[in-house]
N, C-alpha and C positions, 0 to 999 in steps of 0.2 A: 504494500500500500504506500503510495508516495507520501513523503513527509512524515513517515512514522519511524519508530525505532528500528525498523528493518534495515535502516542505513548503517547500523552499527557493525562492528567487526564480528562476523559470524564465521568467517573462514580465515584463510591465510596460513602461512607456514607454521607448523607446530614448533613450539619452543623446546629446545633441547632439555633433556632431564638434567638435574643437578649432578655434578660430578660425584661419583661414589668414592669415598675414602677407603683405601685398603685397610683392613683391620690389622692392628698391631700383632706382632708375633706373640704367642702365648707366653706368659710370665708365670713363674712358680709362685706359690703363695708366700714362701719365705722371702723371695726377692721383692714381691709386691709389698709385703709388710715393712721391709726395710726402707723401700723408696717412699711409701706413704708416710712413715714415721718421720723421715727427713723433711718432707714437704710440710707436714703439720708442725714440726718443731720450729721451722722458720716463721710460720704464720702466728703461732702463739708465743714466739720469742722464748723458747725453752731450749736448753742444751740437748735434752733427750726426752722423747715421749715413750713411756712404757707401752708395750703392745696391749696390755689389758686395761689401760687407763681410760675411763669414760670421758668422752670429749667435753661434756657439759658439767658433770658433777665433779670430776677429778681435775680436769684441766681448766675449768672456768670459762670455756669458750661459749660463744653464743652463735645464733644463726648467721650473723653478719660475718664473723670470722670463718665459720665453716663454709660460707659461700665463697670467700676468698680462697680457701683451701681447695674447693672443687674447681675453681677457675684455674688455679696453678697446676692442678693435676691434668686438666684438659689441655694445657699448653705443652705437656710433655708427651710426644707422640708414642713413646714406648710404653706408656701406662694406659690402661683402659679408662674411659670416662667415668666420672663419679657424679651422681646427682645428689641433691639435698635429701631426697627420699631415701637413698642408700645410707646417707650419713645418719639420719634419724633412726632408721630401722636397725642399723648395725653400728652403734656408737662407740666402738673401740677399733683401734688399728688392726688388731688380730681378726676380729669378726669381719671387718670391711674387706681386708685382704683376702680372706677365705672365700667370701661370696663373690668377689670380683674374679678371682682365679677360677672358681667353678663356673661362672657365667661365660668366661672366655673359652672354656674347654669345648663345649659342643658346637656343632655347626650353627651358623646364624639362622634365626627364624625368618620367615617371610617378612618383608618390610610392611610397616603399618602405614596405611594411607594417611597422609597429612593434608590438611586443607591447603589447596594451592600447592600440590606436590611439585617439585622443582621450584618451590616457593622461594628458595634462596637466590634464584637466578634473577638478573635484571630482565625487564621486558624486552622483547625483540624490537628491532628498529621501527617496524611499522606499528608497534603497539605502545610506544612511549607517549606520555602525556603531552598535550599540546604545549607550545612554548609561551613566552611572555605575552605575545600579541593576543592570542586567544584567551590567555588568563585574564587580561584586562577586558577584552571584549565580552567575555562571559559575565564578568561583574556588571558591565554596562547593560547587557541584556536582562540580567536578573533585576537590576534596579528599575528598568523600564517596565518589566512585567509587574513588579511590586506597585509601581505608581499607577499602572493601568487598572490593576485589581482594586487598589485603594480608591481611584477615581470612580469606578463603577459602583463600589460599595457606598461611597459618599453620596452619589447621585440618588441611589435608592433610599438611603437613610434620610437624606434631606427632604425628598419628596414625601416619604412616609411621615416624617415629623411634621411637615407643613399640613398634611392632610389630617393628621390626628389633632393638631392645634386648632383647626377650623371647626372641629366638632363642638356642639353646644350641649352642655350638661354632662354629668358624670356618666350616665348610661351610654350616650353616643360616643363619648371619648373612649370608654372601655370597648365598645363594639368596634370602633375603628382601630384600636390598639390590637385587638384580636385578629382582625383582618390583615393588618400590617405584619403581625407576628407570623401568621400562616404563610404569607407570601415570602417574607424574609427567610423563615426556616426552610421552606421548600427550595429557595434559590441556593442557600448555603449547602444544603444536602445534595442537590442535583448537580451543581456546577463541578465539583471534583470528579464525579462519575463521568460527566460529559467530557471534561478535559482529559481524563485518562484515555478514553476511547478515541478522541480526536487527535491528541498529541502523540500518544504512544501506541495506540492500536492494541494488538494482542501480543504480550510478551511470550517469547519462546525460550526454551532451555538452550544455553550456550551463547546467548547474546553477550557481546563484549562492547561496552561503551567507553571510549576514551574520555577521561574527565576534561572539562573545560571546552569541549567541542560543541557544535550545534546540537548533536543528538543528546549530549549530556544536559544542555539547557532545557530541552523538552522533558528529559527524565526528571530533572530537579523540580521543574514546575509541577509535574504530576505528583512527585513525592511530597512536596510541600502542601499541595491542595488536599490530597487524600488523607494526610495526617492532621490537617486542620479542620476536617469535617466535624460538625457538632455531633454526628452520630457515633463518634469515637467515645463520647461520654456514656453511651448506652452499651458498652462492652459487656458481654455476658447475657444479653437479651436477644429476642428474635429480631429486633430492629438492626442490631449490629450484624447478625448473621445475614440478614437481607442486604445490608450494605456491602458486605464482602462478596456476596453472590453477584451484585450489580457490578463490582469491579472485575469479575471474571473468575473468582474462586469457586471451586466445586465443594460445597459444604453439604454434607449428608443430612437427612432428616434427624432431628433430635440432637444434633451436635451443639455443644456449648463452648464458646470461645470467650474466655475472660481476659485475655491479654489485650492491652491497648496498643501494642506494637503492630500497627497496620501493615499487612504485607503489600509492599509497593507493586511488586510483580505478582499480583494476586492470581493471574491466570495459571501460575505454576503451583498454587497451593491446593492440596486435596485433603479434606478432613472428612472421614467416614461417618456413617450413621452412629449416633449415640456416643461419639468420642467427646472427651473433655480436655480442653487446653486451658491450664490454669493461668493465673495472673503473672505478669512480668516475663512471659515466655517470648523469646525473640525468634520470629519465623518470617523474616522479611522477604525471603526468596531472592535476595541479592546480597552481594558483598563487594567490597572494594579491595583490589589487590594490585599493588605496584602501578597505581594511576589508572586502573581499568575497572569499570563496574562490570561484574559478572553475574548473570542470572542463572538460576537452576531450580529444579522442583523440590518441594518439601511435601511429604505424604504422611499423613496420620491416619492409620487404619480404623475401621469400624470398632467402636467400643474401646479404643485405646485411650490412655490417660497420660498427659504430659504434666510434670510437676512444676512448681513455682521456680522462677528464675532459671529455667532451662534455656539452652541455646541450640537451635536447630540450624546447622549450616546448610548451604545449598547441596542438593544431591543426597538427601537423607530420607530414610523411610522408617516408620514405626508400624509394625504389622498389626493385624487385628487382635484385639484383646491383649495387647502388649502394654507395657508401662515404662516410662522414663521418669526416674526419680527427680525430686527437687534438686536444685543446684548442680545439675548434670548437663552434659552436652553431647551432641552427635556431630562428629567431624564429617566433612564431605566424603561420601562413599560408604558411610556406616549405615547399617540396617539392623533394627531390633526385630528378631523373628517373632512371628505371631505367638501370642500366649506367654512370652517371656517378660521378665522384669529386669531392666538394666539400670545401672547407676554409675556415677563418676564422670570425670572429664579428662579425656574422652571416655564415653560410657563403655562399660564392660558388663558381662552377665553377672547376675547376682543382685543382692539387695532385697529388702522385704517388700512385700506387696501391700501398699496402703489400701486398706479396705474402703470401698466407696459406700456411702449410705444406701439403704435399701431403695429399690425402684418403686416408685409410686405412680399413680395415674397422672399423666400430664399430656393431654392430647392437643391437637391443633387449635381447638376452640379456645382453650385456656391461653395458649401462646398468642393467638390473635387478639383476644380481649386485653391481655397484658400490654402488648405493643400499642394497641389503640389508646389505652389509658395513659401510657407514657407520652404519646404525642399530644393528646388532649391536655394533659397537665402542663406540658411545655408551652403550648400555644394559647391556653386560656388562663394560665396563672403566672408562670414564671416570666415569659417574654412580655406579656401586656403590662406587668408591673414595671418592667424596665422601660418599655416604650412610653406608656401613658403616665407613669409616676413622675417623670421629669416635667412633663407639661402641667400636671396638677400642682407640683411644687412651684413652677414658674408663675402660675396664676395666683397661688396663695401668698407668695413672697415677691412683691413687686421689685424689691431691691435685687433679687436673684435674676429677674428678667433683664435688668440693666447689665448684669454681668454676662448673661448668656447671649445677649444680642447687643453688644456694645457698638456705639457709633464711632466714627473716625476720631472725634475729639476725646472720647472716653479713654482711648488707648494711650493718650499722652497725659492723663491726669493721675496724680498720686492716689486719689481716692479709689480709683479702679483697682489698682494693685493691692491696696489695703483690703478692699472687699474680696479680691481673689484669694488672698492669704487667709482671710477669715472663713471664706467658703471652704477652702481646703481643710482648715482645721475642723470645721463643723462636719464636713463629709468624712474625714478620718475618724472623728469621734463616733459618728453614726455607724460607720462600718465596723468599728471595734465593738460597739454595743450589740449590733446585729450578729457579729461573729460569736460573741460570748453567749448570746441567746441560742443560736443554732448549734453551738459546740457543747455547751454545758447543760442546757435545760431540755431542749426538745428530744435529744437521744434518750435521756433518762425516762421520759414519759413513755417511750416505746420499749424500753428495756423489759418490763414484765411480760410482754407478749412473745418473747423469744426465750426459750429454755434450752440449756445445754443438753446434748446427747439425745435430742429428739429429732426425728426426721420430718422435714417439712417439704412440701412440693415446691418446685420452682414456679415462677411466674404467678405467684399468688400474693395476697396482702402481706404475709410474713416475709416473703422474699423481698418485696418492696421495702419493708421496714429494715430488713437486714442491710440492703444496699444503702438506704438513707443513713443509717447509723454509721456505717463505714465511711461514707462520704463526709458527713458532718464532723466526725471526730478525727479525721485525718487532714486537718488544715495545715497548710505549709507555713503560714505566717506565724502563728503562735509557737509552733515547734522551733522555728528559726529564732524567734525572739527569746524564748526561755531555755533553749538547748545550750549545752556547754556552760551551765551555771547551776547554782543550788536551786533556782526557781523551777527547773524542769521537773523536779520531784513533785512539787505542789501542783504543777499543771497536769502531769500524767495522772495523779490521784484525782484531780478534779474531773477529768474526762472518764474515769472509771478503772484505771489500772490498780491492781492490788500489789503494792510494793512492800508489804510486810513491815518489818521494823527497819527503816532505812538507816544505813550508816552513811551519813552525808559526807561526800568527798568534794563537792563543788563541781564535779565533772562526771556525775553518774550516768548521764546520757548525752549523746550528741544532738545535732539539729535535725537528723533524719531518722525518725522512728515512725513506723506505721503498723497497722493491725487490721484484721478483719472485724474484730469485736473487742472494744477496750475492756468490757466488763468480764472477759474471760482471759485476760492477760495478767500473768503473775510473775513477779521477779523477786528472788530471794534477797535477804539482807546481805549487804556487803558486795553485791554484784555491780560491776561497772560495764557499760556498753560504749564502745568507741563511736560508731555511727553506722547508719544504714541497716538497723535491725528491722526485720519484717516478721511479725508474729502471725502465724498461719492458723487461725482459729476455725476455719470453715472447711469442711469436706464436701465434695460435689460428686454427684452422678449426673447422668444426662437428664434426669427427671426430678432430682431432689437435692437438698443440702442439709447439713447437720453441723451445729456449732459445738466445739469442744474447747475445754480449757487448755491453754498453753502455759506451762510452768517452767521457768528457768531457775535452777538451783541457787543456793546461797554461795557467796564468796567466789563467784565466777568472774571471768573477764571475757567479754565477747568483742572480737575484732570487727573490722568493717565488712559490710555486705553479707550478713548472716541471715538466712531464711530459716526460722525456727518453727518447725511444725509441731502439732499436737502429738504427744507420744515420744518426743525426743529423749534418747537414752543418755542423758547427762545429768549428773547430780551435783554434789558439793565440790567446790574448789576445782573447777575446770577452767582451762584456757582454751577458747575457741579462736583459732587464728583467722586471719582475713580469708573470706570466701570458703570457709570450711563447710562441708556438708554434714549437717547434724545427723548422727546415726540413729536409726529407728529399730535396730535389732541388737541382740547380744546383751551382755550385762550392762548395768548402769555404770558409766564411767565417772570416777571420782579421783581427786588428787592427781590429776594428769592434765596434759595438754593434748589437743587434737589439731591436726593440720590436714588439708587436702580434701579432695573429692574423688573416691571415697576417703573418709577420714582414717588416719592412723595416729598412734600415740607418739607424742613428743614430750620433752620435759615441761613441767608446769611453769617453771621459771629457772633462771640461771643467776649466777652470782652477780653479774653486772647489773641486773635489774633491781637488786636490793641495795644499791648504793645510796638511794635516797630514803631508805626506810626510817631514818631518824626524823624526817620531816612529817611523818604520818602518824605520830603518836603524841598523846598527852597535851601539855600546854603549848608546845611548838605547833602542833596541828591546829589547835583552836585559834592561835594568833594568826597563823598564815591563812587559814580558811576564812577568817573574818576579813583579812586584807583582800583575798581573792573575791569575796562577795562584793566588797566595795568597788573593786575594779570592774567586775562584771556588771554591776548596776550602772556605772558610768557608760559602759559599752552599750547596754540596752537603751539607755537614754539617747545616746548619740545615734543609734540605729533608728529609733523612732523619729528623731529630729530630721535625719537625712531623708527618710521616707516621706515625711510631711513636705519637706522642701521639694522633693521630686514631684509630688502630687501638685504642688503649687505651679511648678514649671509646666506640667502637662495641661493644667487648666488654663494657664495663660496662652499656651500654644493653641488650644481649642478656641479660646476667645478671639485670638487674632484671626483664626481661620473664619470664624463667624463674621468678624468685621470686614474681612476681605472678600467674603462670598458675593457681595453685591457687585463687585468689580470683576472678579475672576471666575465666579461660578463654582461648579463642583470641583474643578482642579484645586481650588483653595483647600478643600478638605483632604485631597490626596497629598498635597504638599505638607499639610499639617501632620498626616500620618508618617510621612518620611521624616519630618522634623522631630516628631516624638521619638522615633527610633534612634535618630542621631543623638538627640539630647539625652536619652536614656543611656545609650552606650557611653557617651562622654561623661555623664554625671557619675555613673558607677565606676568608670575607670578612674576618675579623679578621686572619688572617695576611697577606692581601694589603694591607690598609690599613697594617698594621705595617711591611711592607716599604718603604713610602714615608714612614714617620714620621707616619702619619695626616694627611698633607698631599696635595693633588692633585699629579699629575705636572705638570711644566713643559716647554714646548717646549725642545728641545735642538738644538744644532749642535756636535758635538764629535768627537774621534777615539775609536776603539775602545780606545785605550790611555789614556784619561782616566777618572778615578774616577766621573764622572757617568754614563758608559756602563756601567760595571761595576755600579752600583746599579740601572740600568735592567734589566740582565740578571738581577739578583737578583729584581727585581719579576716578570719573566716566569716565573722558575723557581717562585716561591712562589705565583703567581696561578693556581691550578687552575681549569680551565674544564669539567671532566668533569661536575661536579654541575649545571652550568647547562643541560646538554642535556635533563635530565628535566623542566625547567620550560618548554621551548619550547612556544609556543602557549597559555600560561596567563597570567593577570594577575600571577602572582608573578614572572615573569622581569623585567619592567620595575622592579618593586619591589626586587629583588635588585641589579639594575644600579645603581639609585640608591644602595643601601647600599655598593656598590663604588666610588662616586664619579662615575658618569656622570650627566649632566643629562638626564633623560628626562621627557617631557611626559605628559599624561594619555592613557589608553586606547591606548597604543602596542601594536601587534600584532607580536610577534617570533616567527617560526616557525623560528628557528635561525640567527640572525646571530651572527658572531664578532667581538668587540671586543677586540683585544690590549691596548689602553690605554684602559680605561674612563673614567678621569677627564679625558681629553682630548676626549671626545665629547659633543656636545649633540644631542639628538633631540627634535623638536617634537611637539606634540599630534597624536594619531591617525596617526602614521606607520605604514607597513606594511613590515616587513623579512622577506624570504623566506628559506627554507632555503638554507644554503650561502653566503649573502652575507657580506661582510667589510667592516668599517670599520677600516682599519689606519692609525694615526696616526704611522707612522714609515717610514723606509727606510734601508737601509745599502748603500753602494756602495764596495767595496773597504774602505778603512780609515776612511771617514767615515760618521758616523751623524747622521741628521736626524729630528726629530719636530716636530709642530705640531698644532694643534687642527683638528677637522672638525665642521661644523655642518649638520644637516638641519633645515630649517624645517618648519612644520606640514604634515601630510598628504602627506609624500613617500613614494614607493614604491621600494624596491630589489628588482630582479628576482632570480630564482633564480641563485645563483652570481655575482652582481655583486660587484665589488671596488672599494672607494672608498679612495683614498689620502689622505695628510695635507694639511692646509692647504686643504681643499675646503669649499665652501659650496653647498648645494642649496636653491633657493628654494621657497616654498610650492607644494605640489601637483606638484613636479617628479617625474619618473619616470626611473629608470635601468633599461634593458632587461636581460634575463637574460644572464649570462656577460659582461657589459661590464666594462671596466677604466677607471675615472675617474681620470685622472692627477692628481698633486699640483698644488695651486694652482688647479685649475679652479673657475670660478664659474658654476654652472648657474642660469639665470634661472628665476623662478617660472613655473609652468604649462608648462615645457619638457619635451620627451621626448628623452632622450639614449640612445645605445646604441653598441655596437661596442667593439673593442679595438685602439687606444685609443678611448674614447668621444667622440662628437661629436653635435651636434644632428641629429636625424633628423626628416624631414617626417612629419607625421601622416597616416595613411590617411583616406580619406573616411568610412568607417564603421568602427565598432569590430569588430576581427576576431573577438572572442569571440562576437559575436552575428550575424555574417554567415553 
């Protein structure tokens, strides 16, 4: 079809496979033991390392030192490669040498397929990303499309507003508001579908779209529109399923898709009958690799279940009645056989089968009535209040009318700006009051109607209440305001969490905490959570749901990005490292650490982490905690002030647009939208840089009770990232990251990577960062905080959902597979392909899976 994505690279010469490194000659266990002991002695700065000495307990090493040890071993070609998983499972030189010698003895097993096999290779000459000219032109076209969309939306909104304002009386104003809401809602829902079919047509497996080119601009436009569709808010309902079908996805009868990650290449998605895809699952049917967008199929069989935070790469299959566990992933080419349960990253056979609630009656009539009720609620209650409420306020408050429709003279008067500031203050106060009502009061009224361990049918009144409770109590603003401070305890208790007897640390929870049901979320005394905890209180089948209590034991420490399901087998005094898969089978783990997916045991703590214990006891703790609370209170006040000033700026831009409308028409509103975007980016860039004194961050190793950490917390609070999401996939994202202090090379493609500490990151030329990837330059374990720099050399690729820790270096053209966790201190060689959780070197497949 002319003008469609069929113009992309679908053929061309095959890329050569990555060079295969010849295996080193077998080494005896005694020789290995001596060599490994010598390397480790240099790392820990000891004269001699006894073969039976434990790395962590006897030698006092930590994961950072052992990562350096692994990197040094890899640089000696006569020695077999050592991964951090090997180190943790065999924590003595003797045990490690024995297992490495045994592993080297038999013939090598067939290679494991790696996403983008030959991934370490640079792209062929005809597949390289477009140069600087197209890089700039792409940005120009994206801005033009943004302005065109904004202008069209402004024309519609202005005409609707004028028509509503002409209504006489409350009833007519409401009727006109409903009519405008119906028209606007239909337009916003149908436009992305029409754009997908007009601009992209039908996606096919094997499409290869070079970034920054004309085909990519069409792809980006489709991607942006389909993910901005208001129907995404209805994920897990028949409306959302209907939307996916309209985009081309083949969704079977009774299937439930709870993930809001909309599959852009939806034509390649197949979800069988009665299958369940849980929340936060990534199944976009495309990925970016070495400057090229690649599309491929994702198939979920009938009655299959996909767990929370799972990542499904292109070219993956889950068979009928199969299950992929939470915090797991399928790499390209992997397939879960029918009836089996797999877990881990990359997934492997095994793992417990999470029982779904019993099947209940849930026919097409119930689904249709529920969908119709959602639409009616939106167009008769929610949207009319937004459309008509403003006009009623304008009539009731004449002074507000002068602010909303200023004349040319008003824009130059001091009183106008005073009124704008006052209006912003009143609006902010009203939003805070409304937020408190919907977060703290309304959910408690619905709480008695939902009981734990009872099975309820989907698409009924209780299902609607369950969704409403989750939405109202998972507000981003209060979690950000109160997180990383002592106030977060009181906030979580207020919305329903059971926190037992809290041992206040001042950093019990971060700013990103979510749940399915707050009243069934329990955390034991003395437990600390870094950030990104997701409490999974709800189980689903294709026809029903069931709520269960999720309980985290006392004296735990939970790292970043933990999905904690009901029935997690962890008890007292556990350390759950970043991206750890919480075990659901076996004995209850206590007094230990867990790492990886699937999880395995590691030391609960090491000697280095106890260096600040003297600050966590008695009078010293009370004094420093009081000082931290005062510092955090100032931070929260500054946060609120800056948000209010930002709201003032947005209202002023809107008022200027109204004042210019008489001369410019609808383009004034489109320009205002662009001005708000630029103002927001500049404002938060300024506040973020001011939070660090306009200096780059420095590596830290300190206690959470020292001022250096409190300043870092202030930086997190003031460094907003919401405005960055709108720039994903555009040339403007790398430019803004540079403005925020990151060292970013030329023509970097960023499809949605998150960098908590921008100025500690260096990204080389033509790197490719996929959606959901993270480069985090810090970690916190109990009361110790550590941060360091991370460097990506030229042309690196981070897969979807990949997580890179601090102190890491990736060499030129290195690739990190989807959903991998690259631990702190790792040194990935150039042209290497790593993957897994924790990540390790993975053998390249013979041919590239995307073309096989």
